[in-house]
C-alpha positions in Angstrom: 0.0 0.0 0.0 1.5 3.4 -1.0 2.5 5.8 1.8 1.6 8.8 -0.4 -1.8 10.2 -1.3 -3.1 8.6 -4.5 -5.2 10.2 -7.2 -6.6 7.7 -9.7 -7.7 8.8 -13.2 -10.0 7.0 -15.5 -10.7 7.9 -19.1 -13.7 10.2 -19.3 -16.0 11.1 -22.1 -15.8 14.3 -24.0 -15.9 17.3 -21.6 -19.2 19.1 -21.1 -19.3 22.8 -22.1 -19.8 24.3 -18.7 -18.2 26.8 -16.4 -15.5 25.4 -14.1 -15.8 26.2 -10.4 -12.0 26.1 -10.0 -11.6 29.8 -10.9 -8.4 31.0 -12.4 -5.9 28.6 -10.8 -3.5 26.4 -12.6 -6.3 23.8 -12.7 -9.0 26.0 -14.2 -8.4 24.9 -17.8 -8.5 21.2 -17.0 -12.1 20.3 -16.1 -14.5 22.0 -18.6 -17.2 21.3 -16.0 -16.4 17.6 -15.3 -17.2 17.1 -11.7 -14.7 14.2 -11.1 -11.8 16.3 -12.5 -12.8 19.2 -10.4 -12.9 17.0 -7.3 -9.4 15.7 -8.0 -8.1 19.2 -8.6 -9.6 20.4 -5.3 -8.0 17.4 -3.5 -4.6 18.1 -5.2 -4.8 21.8 -4.3 -5.2 20.9 -0.6 -2.2 18.5 -0.9 0.0 21.3 -2.3 -0.2 23.1 1.1 1.2 19.9 2.8 4.3 19.4 0.7 3.8 15.6 0.5 4.6 13.1 -2.3 1.7 12.3 -4.6 1.2 9.1 -6.6 -1.0 9.6 -9.7 -2.4 6.5 -11.3 -4.5 6.1 -14.4 -5.1 4.7 -17.8 -3.2 5.7 -20.9 -4.8 8.9 -22.2 -6.5 9.8 -18.9 -4.7 13.1 -18.6 -2.2 12.3 -15.8 0.7 14.4 -17.2 -1.6 17.4 -18.0 -2.7 17.2 -14.4 0.8 16.9 -13.1 1.9 20.0 -15.1 -1.0 22.0 -13.5 0.0 20.7 -10.0 3.6 21.7 -10.6 2.6 25.2 -11.9 0.5 25.7 -8.7 3.2 24.4 -6.4 6.0 26.3 -4.5 8.4 24.5 -6.8 7.0 26.1 -10.0 10.3 27.9 -10.6 12.1 24.5 -10.8 12.0 22.1 -13.7 9.4 19.4 -13.9 10.9 16.1 -15.1 8.3 13.7 -16.5 9.2 10.0 -16.4 7.4 7.3 -18.5 7.7 4.4 -16.0 6.4 2.0 -18.6 9.5 2.7 -20.7 11.9 1.7 -17.8 13.2 -1.8 -18.4 12.6 -4.3 -15.5 
């Protein structure tokens, strides 16, 4: 069992055309009114204040890297580089 908070992503249908309740934060362009994405963004924003590791799981194409980039942009480490690692490409 992971010792870090976990956000799980599932592939969602095309976004609905609706206003996001996330305001103008780094996450505001992600949801397009999708309640599950907005919930995950609110959870992530609360975690940013705690400075803890975060494990993000999800299917291919679920938007994990887009979400990570928004998290990084909103974090206190935004002035540092974000290094994306494709764990599936690491040989076992």
